A tleap script that builds the chain and sets N, CA, C and O, in Angstrom:
source leaprc.protein.ff14SB
mol = sequence {
  NMET ASN ASN LEU VAL GLY PRO VAL LEU ARG
  TRP GLY GLU ILE ALA ASP ALA VAL SER ILE
  ALA ALA ARG GLU ASP ASN PRO GLY LYS ARG
  ILE THR ILE ASP GLU HIE ALA SER TYR ILE
  ARG VAL GLN ALA GLU ASP GLU CYS ILE VAL
  ARG ARG GLU THR ILE GLU LYS ALA LEU GLY
  ARG PRO PHE GLN MET GLN GLU LEU GLU LEU
  CYS MET SER SER PHE ALA GLY GLN ILE GLU
  THR SER THR SER PHE MET ARG PHE TYR LEU
  GLN LYS ARG ASN LEU SER CSER
}
set mol.1.N position { -151.390 -52.948 119.079 }
set mol.1.CA position { -152.041 -51.090 118.638 }
set mol.1.C position { -152.258 -51.179 119.379 }
set mol.1.O position { -152.669 -52.198 119.935 }
set mol.2.N position { -152.002 -49.526 120.037 }
set mol.2.CA position { -151.389 -48.318 120.776 }
set mol.2.C position { -153.488 -48.074 121.600 }
set mol.2.O position { -154.405 -47.777 120.835 }
set mol.3.N position { -153.642 -48.211 122.570 }
set mol.3.CA position { -154.996 -48.694 122.964 }
set mol.3.C position { -154.385 -47.243 124.472 }
set mol.3.O position { -155.138 -47.585 125.384 }
set mol.4.N position { -153.687 -46.235 124.947 }
set mol.4.CA position { -153.541 -45.546 125.376 }
set mol.4.C position { -154.061 -44.395 125.434 }
set mol.4.O position { -153.457 -43.676 124.637 }
set mol.5.N position { -155.686 -43.269 126.493 }
set mol.5.CA position { -155.631 -42.677 125.578 }
set mol.5.C position { -155.723 -41.409 127.728 }
set mol.5.O position { -155.893 -41.660 128.921 }
set mol.6.N position { -155.413 -39.946 126.649 }
set mol.6.CA position { -155.647 -39.205 127.818 }
set mol.6.C position { -155.406 -37.942 127.435 }
set mol.6.O position { -155.471 -37.750 126.221 }
set mol.7.N position { -155.064 -36.726 128.344 }
set mol.7.CA position { -155.132 -35.826 127.463 }
set mol.7.C position { -152.985 -35.379 127.687 }
set mol.7.O position { -152.101 -35.928 128.346 }
set mol.8.N position { -152.994 -33.845 126.500 }
set mol.8.CA position { -151.832 -33.654 126.539 }
set mol.8.C position { -151.436 -32.343 127.515 }
set mol.8.O position { -152.241 -31.533 127.057 }
set mol.9.N position { -150.827 -31.730 128.399 }
set mol.9.CA position { -151.161 -30.152 128.589 }
set mol.9.C position { -150.038 -29.815 128.962 }
set mol.9.O position { -149.063 -30.517 129.232 }
set mol.10.N position { -150.249 -28.030 128.990 }
set mol.10.CA position { -148.931 -27.807 129.033 }
set mol.10.C position { -148.461 -27.731 129.857 }
set mol.10.O position { -149.547 -27.524 130.399 }
set mol.11.N position { -147.262 -27.644 131.274 }
set mol.11.CA position { -147.378 -27.963 132.531 }
set mol.11.C position { -147.774 -26.972 133.071 }
set mol.11.O position { -148.103 -26.151 132.215 }
set mol.12.N position { -147.986 -26.441 134.547 }
set mol.12.CA position { -148.680 -25.789 135.645 }
set mol.12.C position { -149.407 -26.761 136.394 }
set mol.12.O position { -149.253 -27.973 136.246 }
set mol.13.N position { -150.576 -25.981 137.582 }
set mol.13.CA position { -150.664 -26.152 138.723 }
set mol.13.C position { -152.014 -27.433 137.849 }
set mol.13.O position { -152.321 -28.522 138.332 }
set mol.14.N position { -152.442 -26.986 136.843 }
set mol.14.CA position { -154.153 -27.503 136.470 }
set mol.14.C position { -153.655 -29.159 135.947 }
set mol.14.O position { -154.439 -30.102 136.049 }
set mol.15.N position { -151.469 -29.409 135.079 }
set mol.15.CA position { -151.449 -30.038 134.352 }
set mol.15.C position { -150.919 -31.282 136.328 }
set mol.15.O position { -150.991 -32.504 136.201 }
set mol.16.N position { -150.547 -30.782 137.577 }
set mol.16.CA position { -150.216 -31.610 138.069 }
set mol.16.C position { -151.411 -32.022 139.109 }
set mol.16.O position { -151.298 -33.142 139.607 }
set mol.17.N position { -152.385 -31.345 139.436 }
set mol.17.CA position { -154.128 -31.479 139.796 }
set mol.17.C position { -154.094 -32.571 138.876 }
set mol.17.O position { -154.070 -33.620 139.521 }
set mol.18.N position { -154.081 -32.802 137.460 }
set mol.18.CA position { -154.746 -34.008 136.605 }
set mol.18.C position { -153.923 -34.354 137.271 }
set mol.18.O position { -154.076 -34.330 138.493 }
set mol.19.N position { -152.765 -34.795 136.691 }
set mol.19.CA position { -152.149 -36.098 137.300 }
set mol.19.C position { -152.547 -37.028 138.358 }
set mol.19.O position { -152.550 -38.259 138.340 }
set mol.20.N position { -153.020 -35.872 139.666 }
set mol.20.CA position { -153.326 -36.421 141.053 }
set mol.20.C position { -154.947 -37.225 140.861 }
set mol.20.O position { -155.324 -38.322 141.272 }
set mol.21.N position { -155.941 -35.766 139.768 }
set mol.21.CA position { -156.678 -36.902 139.406 }
set mol.21.C position { -157.441 -37.828 138.601 }
set mol.21.O position { -158.564 -38.256 138.332 }
set mol.22.N position { -155.696 -37.925 138.274 }
set mol.22.CA position { -156.343 -39.371 137.261 }
set mol.22.C position { -155.826 -40.348 138.041 }
set mol.22.O position { -156.163 -41.494 137.743 }
set mol.23.N position { -155.082 -40.198 138.981 }
set mol.23.CA position { -154.831 -41.557 139.944 }
set mol.23.C position { -156.116 -41.600 140.729 }
set mol.23.O position { -157.133 -42.121 140.272 }
set mol.24.N position { -156.094 -41.414 141.125 }
set mol.24.CA position { -157.548 -41.184 142.287 }
set mol.24.C position { -159.042 -41.087 141.319 }
set mol.24.O position { -160.182 -41.076 141.783 }
set mol.25.N position { -158.766 -41.040 140.274 }
set mol.25.CA position { -160.395 -40.861 140.268 }
set mol.25.C position { -160.603 -41.919 138.487 }
set mol.25.O position { -161.392 -41.840 137.546 }
set mol.26.N position { -159.117 -43.027 138.897 }
set mol.26.CA position { -158.744 -44.372 137.817 }
set mol.26.C position { -158.970 -45.247 139.006 }
set mol.26.O position { -158.187 -44.779 139.832 }
set mol.27.N position { -159.499 -46.099 139.484 }
set mol.27.CA position { -159.226 -46.395 140.374 }
set mol.27.C position { -158.590 -48.099 140.081 }
set mol.27.O position { -159.564 -48.850 140.137 }
set mol.28.N position { -157.680 -48.662 139.881 }
set mol.28.CA position { -156.594 -49.845 139.669 }
set mol.28.C position { -156.806 -49.880 138.075 }
set mol.28.O position { -157.417 -50.867 137.666 }
set mol.29.N position { -156.591 -49.400 137.586 }
set mol.29.CA position { -155.442 -48.955 136.530 }
set mol.29.C position { -154.679 -47.876 136.549 }
set mol.29.O position { -154.885 -46.783 137.077 }
set mol.30.N position { -153.009 -48.599 135.402 }
set mol.30.CA position { -152.259 -48.107 135.391 }
set mol.30.C position { -152.095 -46.493 134.902 }
set mol.30.O position { -152.248 -46.104 133.744 }
set mol.31.N position { -151.890 -46.001 135.583 }
set mol.31.CA position { -151.650 -44.269 135.061 }
set mol.31.C position { -150.112 -43.909 134.755 }
set mol.31.O position { -149.196 -43.754 135.564 }
set mol.32.N position { -150.094 -43.807 133.140 }
set mol.32.CA position { -148.632 -43.315 132.748 }
set mol.32.C position { -148.858 -41.632 132.575 }
set mol.32.O position { -149.905 -41.160 132.132 }
set mol.33.N position { -147.454 -40.648 133.089 }
set mol.33.CA position { -147.401 -39.342 133.521 }
set mol.33.C position { -146.050 -39.129 132.828 }
set mol.33.O position { -145.023 -39.283 133.488 }
set mol.34.N position { -145.993 -38.784 131.540 }
set mol.34.CA position { -145.036 -38.998 130.513 }
set mol.34.C position { -144.594 -37.296 131.108 }
set mol.34.O position { -145.313 -36.304 131.234 }
set mol.35.N position { -143.947 -37.383 131.229 }
set mol.35.CA position { -142.582 -35.755 131.477 }
set mol.35.C position { -141.906 -35.352 130.462 }
set mol.35.O position { -140.799 -35.793 130.155 }
set mol.36.N position { -142.818 -34.067 129.583 }
set mol.36.CA position { -141.025 -33.348 128.557 }
set mol.36.C position { -141.242 -32.349 129.068 }
set mol.36.O position { -142.186 -32.291 129.856 }
set mol.37.N position { -140.407 -31.146 128.788 }
set mol.37.CA position { -140.058 -30.410 128.415 }
set mol.37.C position { -141.433 -28.859 128.494 }
set mol.37.O position { -141.423 -27.822 129.157 }
set mol.38.N position { -142.077 -29.214 127.845 }
set mol.38.CA position { -143.348 -27.943 128.132 }
set mol.38.C position { -144.491 -28.828 128.552 }
set mol.38.O position { -145.573 -28.360 128.904 }
set mol.39.N position { -144.201 -30.251 128.503 }
set mol.39.CA position { -145.522 -30.360 128.623 }
set mol.39.C position { -145.508 -31.964 129.200 }
set mol.39.O position { -144.449 -32.586 129.120 }
set mol.40.N position { -146.790 -32.657 129.821 }
set mol.40.CA position { -146.807 -33.826 130.069 }
set mol.40.C position { -147.678 -35.250 129.686 }
set mol.40.O position { -148.862 -34.965 129.868 }
set mol.41.N position { -147.630 -35.848 129.494 }
set mol.41.CA position { -149.004 -36.801 128.968 }
set mol.41.C position { -149.607 -37.405 130.342 }
set mol.41.O position { -149.302 -37.862 131.444 }
set mol.42.N position { -150.139 -37.243 129.916 }
set mol.42.CA position { -151.354 -38.823 130.913 }
set mol.42.C position { -151.981 -39.716 130.402 }
set mol.42.O position { -152.812 -39.515 129.516 }
set mol.43.N position { -151.753 -40.613 130.771 }
set mol.43.CA position { -152.156 -41.907 129.891 }
set mol.43.C position { -152.755 -43.064 130.477 }
set mol.43.O position { -151.901 -43.368 131.310 }
set mol.44.N position { -154.002 -44.208 130.618 }
set mol.44.CA position { -154.232 -45.134 130.615 }
set mol.44.C position { -154.787 -45.560 129.198 }
set mol.44.O position { -155.055 -44.896 128.196 }
set mol.45.N position { -154.899 -47.559 129.619 }
set mol.45.CA position { -155.908 -48.129 128.847 }
set mol.45.C position { -156.699 -47.708 129.094 }
set mol.45.O position { -157.221 -47.209 130.091 }
set mol.46.N position { -156.993 -47.978 127.586 }
set mol.46.CA position { -158.874 -47.487 126.792 }
set mol.46.C position { -159.741 -46.519 127.487 }
set mol.46.O position { -160.632 -45.921 126.881 }
set mol.47.N position { -159.442 -46.302 129.076 }
set mol.47.CA position { -160.600 -45.064 129.323 }
set mol.47.C position { -159.614 -44.104 130.432 }
set mol.47.O position { -158.844 -44.678 131.201 }
set mol.48.N position { -159.685 -43.244 130.421 }
set mol.48.CA position { -159.250 -42.416 131.714 }
set mol.48.C position { -160.345 -40.959 132.131 }
set mol.48.O position { -160.812 -40.112 131.370 }
set mol.49.N position { -160.432 -41.048 133.017 }
set mol.49.CA position { -161.840 -40.418 133.705 }
set mol.49.C position { -160.518 -39.207 134.909 }
set mol.49.O position { -159.525 -39.401 135.611 }
set mol.50.N position { -161.715 -37.577 134.322 }
set mol.50.CA position { -161.125 -37.273 135.750 }
set mol.50.C position { -162.544 -36.016 135.624 }
set mol.50.O position { -163.144 -35.416 134.732 }
set mol.51.N position { -162.558 -36.091 136.703 }
set mol.51.CA position { -163.452 -35.147 138.028 }
set mol.51.C position { -162.947 -33.600 138.336 }
set mol.51.O position { -161.813 -33.183 138.571 }
set mol.52.N position { -163.836 -33.115 138.272 }
set mol.52.CA position { -163.306 -31.376 138.934 }
set mol.52.C position { -163.373 -31.831 140.003 }
set mol.52.O position { -162.399 -31.951 140.745 }
set mol.53.N position { -164.852 -32.263 140.361 }
set mol.53.CA position { -164.471 -32.126 142.134 }
set mol.53.C position { -162.904 -32.708 142.618 }
set mol.53.O position { -162.250 -32.314 143.583 }
set mol.54.N position { -162.480 -33.936 141.468 }
set mol.54.CA position { -160.635 -34.486 141.989 }
set mol.54.C position { -159.797 -32.672 141.691 }
set mol.54.O position { -159.198 -31.831 142.361 }
set mol.55.N position { -160.215 -32.845 140.422 }
set mol.55.CA position { -159.303 -31.050 140.809 }
set mol.55.C position { -159.088 -30.388 141.488 }
set mol.55.O position { -157.969 -30.102 141.913 }
set mol.56.N position { -160.436 -29.806 141.887 }
set mol.56.CA position { -160.565 -28.662 142.777 }
set mol.56.C position { -159.796 -29.274 144.476 }
set mol.56.O position { -159.147 -28.842 145.429 }
set mol.57.N position { -160.197 -30.069 144.154 }
set mol.57.CA position { -159.191 -31.013 145.671 }
set mol.57.C position { -157.697 -30.976 145.645 }
set mol.57.O position { -157.037 -30.951 146.684 }
set mol.58.N position { -157.320 -30.974 144.791 }
set mol.58.CA position { -156.106 -30.894 144.322 }
set mol.58.C position { -155.221 -30.329 143.861 }
set mol.58.O position { -154.002 -30.463 143.747 }
set mol.59.N position { -156.568 -29.134 143.387 }
set mol.59.CA position { -155.411 -27.483 143.567 }
set mol.59.C position { -155.752 -26.625 144.586 }
set mol.59.O position { -155.304 -25.500 144.810 }
set mol.60.N position { -156.853 -27.457 145.376 }
set mol.60.CA position { -157.272 -26.052 146.592 }
set mol.60.C position { -157.897 -25.115 146.052 }
set mol.60.O position { -157.506 -23.961 146.222 }
set mol.61.N position { -158.864 -25.357 145.380 }
set mol.61.CA position { -159.774 -23.642 144.833 }
set mol.61.C position { -160.839 -24.175 144.198 }
set mol.61.O position { -160.921 -25.384 143.982 }
set mol.62.N position { -161.824 -23.240 143.812 }
set mol.62.CA position { -163.179 -23.737 142.818 }
set mol.62.C position { -162.530 -23.894 141.569 }
set mol.62.O position { -161.651 -23.097 141.241 }
set mol.63.N position { -162.864 -24.828 140.840 }
set mol.63.CA position { -162.373 -25.231 139.127 }
set mol.63.C position { -163.451 -25.165 138.571 }
set mol.63.O position { -164.566 -25.256 139.085 }
set mol.64.N position { -162.974 -24.886 136.705 }
set mol.64.CA position { -164.360 -24.688 136.087 }
set mol.64.C position { -163.469 -25.973 134.869 }
set mol.64.O position { -162.295 -25.680 134.641 }
set mol.65.N position { -164.101 -27.502 134.040 }
set mol.65.CA position { -163.665 -27.492 133.094 }
set mol.65.C position { -162.966 -27.227 132.226 }
set mol.65.O position { -161.921 -27.653 131.734 }
set mol.66.N position { -164.084 -25.977 131.974 }
set mol.66.CA position { -163.266 -24.977 130.758 }
set mol.66.C position { -161.727 -24.916 131.154 }
set mol.66.O position { -160.923 -25.303 130.306 }
set mol.67.N position { -161.275 -24.476 132.333 }
set mol.67.CA position { -159.888 -24.386 132.213 }
set mol.67.C position { -158.770 -24.733 132.044 }
set mol.67.O position { -157.703 -24.139 131.892 }
set mol.68.N position { -159.462 -27.060 132.120 }
set mol.68.CA position { -158.720 -27.843 131.637 }
set mol.68.C position { -158.542 -27.814 130.149 }
set mol.68.O position { -157.837 -28.649 129.581 }
set mol.69.N position { -159.326 -26.629 129.361 }
set mol.69.CA position { -159.263 -27.005 127.921 }
set mol.69.C position { -158.312 -26.078 127.827 }
set mol.69.O position { -157.098 -26.119 127.627 }
set mol.70.N position { -158.861 -25.485 127.956 }
set mol.70.CA position { -156.888 -23.783 127.884 }
set mol.70.C position { -155.924 -24.631 128.588 }
set mol.70.O position { -154.927 -23.910 128.607 }
set mol.71.N position { -155.672 -25.520 129.068 }
set mol.71.CA position { -154.090 -25.481 129.191 }
set mol.71.C position { -154.127 -26.990 128.076 }
set mol.71.O position { -153.017 -27.195 127.586 }
set mol.72.N position { -154.849 -27.672 127.788 }
set mol.72.CA position { -154.582 -28.880 126.757 }
set mol.72.C position { -154.559 -28.352 124.984 }
set mol.72.O position { -155.153 -27.629 124.185 }
set mol.73.N position { -153.215 -29.475 125.123 }
set mol.73.CA position { -152.662 -29.227 124.198 }
set mol.73.C position { -153.306 -30.281 122.863 }
set mol.73.O position { -153.828 -30.057 121.771 }
set mol.74.N position { -152.965 -31.419 123.583 }
set mol.74.CA position { -153.626 -32.715 122.295 }
set mol.74.C position { -154.604 -33.343 123.151 }
set mol.74.O position { -155.010 -32.830 124.194 }
set mol.75.N position { -155.041 -34.655 122.619 }
set mol.75.CA position { -155.550 -35.451 123.446 }
set mol.75.C position { -155.049 -36.836 122.633 }
set mol.75.O position { -154.310 -37.142 121.698 }
set mol.76.N position { -155.976 -37.491 123.648 }
set mol.76.CA position { -155.233 -39.324 123.165 }
set mol.76.C position { -156.757 -40.250 122.922 }
set mol.76.O position { -157.353 -40.797 123.850 }
set mol.77.N position { -157.214 -40.275 121.457 }
set mol.77.CA position { -158.297 -41.288 121.893 }
set mol.77.C position { -160.226 -40.314 121.674 }
set mol.77.O position { -160.764 -39.564 120.860 }
set mol.78.N position { -160.381 -40.617 122.259 }
set mol.78.CA position { -161.733 -40.252 122.059 }
set mol.78.C position { -162.497 -39.228 122.789 }
set mol.78.O position { -163.372 -40.078 122.625 }
set mol.79.N position { -163.082 -38.201 123.467 }
set mol.79.CA position { -163.348 -37.538 124.182 }
set mol.79.C position { -164.665 -37.136 124.465 }
set mol.79.O position { -165.345 -36.899 123.466 }
set mol.80.N position { -165.488 -36.924 126.127 }
set mol.80.CA position { -166.549 -36.987 125.922 }
set mol.80.C position { -165.718 -35.530 126.711 }
set mol.80.O position { -164.515 -35.509 126.968 }
set mol.81.N position { -166.738 -34.336 127.007 }
set mol.81.CA position { -166.963 -33.453 127.828 }
set mol.81.C position { -168.608 -33.291 129.298 }
set mol.81.O position { -169.793 -33.500 129.557 }
set mol.82.N position { -167.793 -32.963 129.570 }
set mol.82.CA position { -169.263 -32.238 131.111 }
set mol.82.C position { -168.645 -31.221 131.604 }
set mol.82.O position { -167.455 -30.909 131.550 }
set mol.83.N position { -169.612 -30.678 132.132 }
set mol.83.CA position { -169.062 -29.944 134.111 }
set mol.83.C position { -168.395 -30.284 134.674 }
set mol.83.O position { -167.539 -29.592 135.225 }
set mol.84.N position { -168.517 -31.564 134.777 }
set mol.84.CA position { -167.811 -31.905 135.816 }
set mol.84.C position { -167.217 -33.584 135.480 }
set mol.84.O position { -167.646 -34.679 135.845 }
set mol.85.N position { -166.349 -33.289 134.845 }
set mol.85.CA position { -166.174 -34.331 134.677 }
set mol.85.C position { -165.096 -33.800 132.841 }
set mol.85.O position { -165.351 -32.679 132.399 }
set mol.86.N position { -164.094 -34.648 132.078 }
set mol.86.CA position { -163.772 -35.187 131.203 }
set mol.86.C position { -163.016 -36.758 131.269 }
set mol.86.O position { -162.150 -37.175 132.038 }
set mol.87.N position { -163.805 -37.501 130.007 }
set mol.87.CA position { -163.374 -38.902 129.685 }
set mol.87.C position { -163.055 -38.901 128.199 }
set mol.87.O position { -163.753 -38.510 127.264 }
set mol.88.N position { -161.502 -39.579 128.204 }
set mol.88.CA position { -160.736 -40.013 126.691 }
set mol.88.C position { -160.538 -41.853 126.923 }
set mol.88.O position { -159.841 -42.554 127.656 }
set mol.89.N position { -161.667 -42.130 125.759 }
set mol.89.CA position { -161.367 -42.805 125.886 }
set mol.89.C position { -161.549 -43.576 124.156 }
set mol.89.O position { -161.784 -43.007 123.090 }
set mol.90.N position { -161.281 -45.383 124.515 }
set mol.90.CA position { -161.145 -46.058 122.810 }
set mol.90.C position { -163.048 -46.770 122.551 }
set mol.90.O position { -163.874 -47.567 122.995 }
set mol.91.N position { -162.776 -45.628 121.405 }
set mol.91.CA position { -164.173 -46.826 120.999 }
set mol.91.C position { -163.493 -48.211 119.924 }
set mol.91.O position { -162.798 -48.497 118.949 }
set mol.92.N position { -164.310 -48.689 120.984 }
set mol.92.CA position { -163.877 -50.257 120.530 }
set mol.92.C position { -164.491 -51.091 118.745 }
set mol.92.O position { -165.633 -51.534 118.622 }
set mol.93.N position { -163.832 -51.110 118.019 }
set mol.93.CA position { -163.875 -51.215 116.589 }
set mol.93.C position { -164.656 -53.202 115.974 }
set mol.93.O position { -163.955 -54.103 116.433 }
set mol.94.N position { -165.452 -53.534 115.406 }
set mol.94.CA position { -165.713 -54.414 114.809 }
set mol.94.C position { -165.346 -54.436 113.480 }
set mol.94.O position { -165.851 -53.762 112.582 }
set mol.95.N position { -164.219 -55.440 113.361 }
set mol.95.CA position { -163.159 -54.819 111.689 }
set mol.95.C position { -164.464 -56.451 111.519 }
set mol.95.O position { -165.373 -56.295 110.704 }
set mol.96.N position { -164.423 -57.532 112.132 }
set mol.96.CA position { -164.549 -58.984 111.881 }
set mol.96.C position { -166.191 -59.136 110.384 }
set mol.96.O position { -166.535 -60.266 110.038 }
set mol.97.N position { -166.890 -57.903 109.785 }
set mol.97.CA position { -168.231 -57.522 109.162 }
set mol.97.C position { -167.587 -57.212 107.767 }
set mol.97.O position { -168.292 -56.835 106.831 }
savepdb mol mol.pdb
quit
């Protein structure tokens, strides 16, 4: 079963900053960056969080989370959005009942 979650982003400075933020904002987790011709896929097992302040630090400028939504062509998992972070996660289901 695939339990990888995270954003799929068009190439550019925001994709680079999100890659950096994913590594910083998820300490101890293995973050996978799959690079393709026109997009990158940022993935982690079960949960991946990226924070606005970490993305701002990587970009060297102010950043609004709406900018991330504009360059995100897709994502894996479920998503929780905020003005200060974006969280990708899997909701585990109990299939025994």
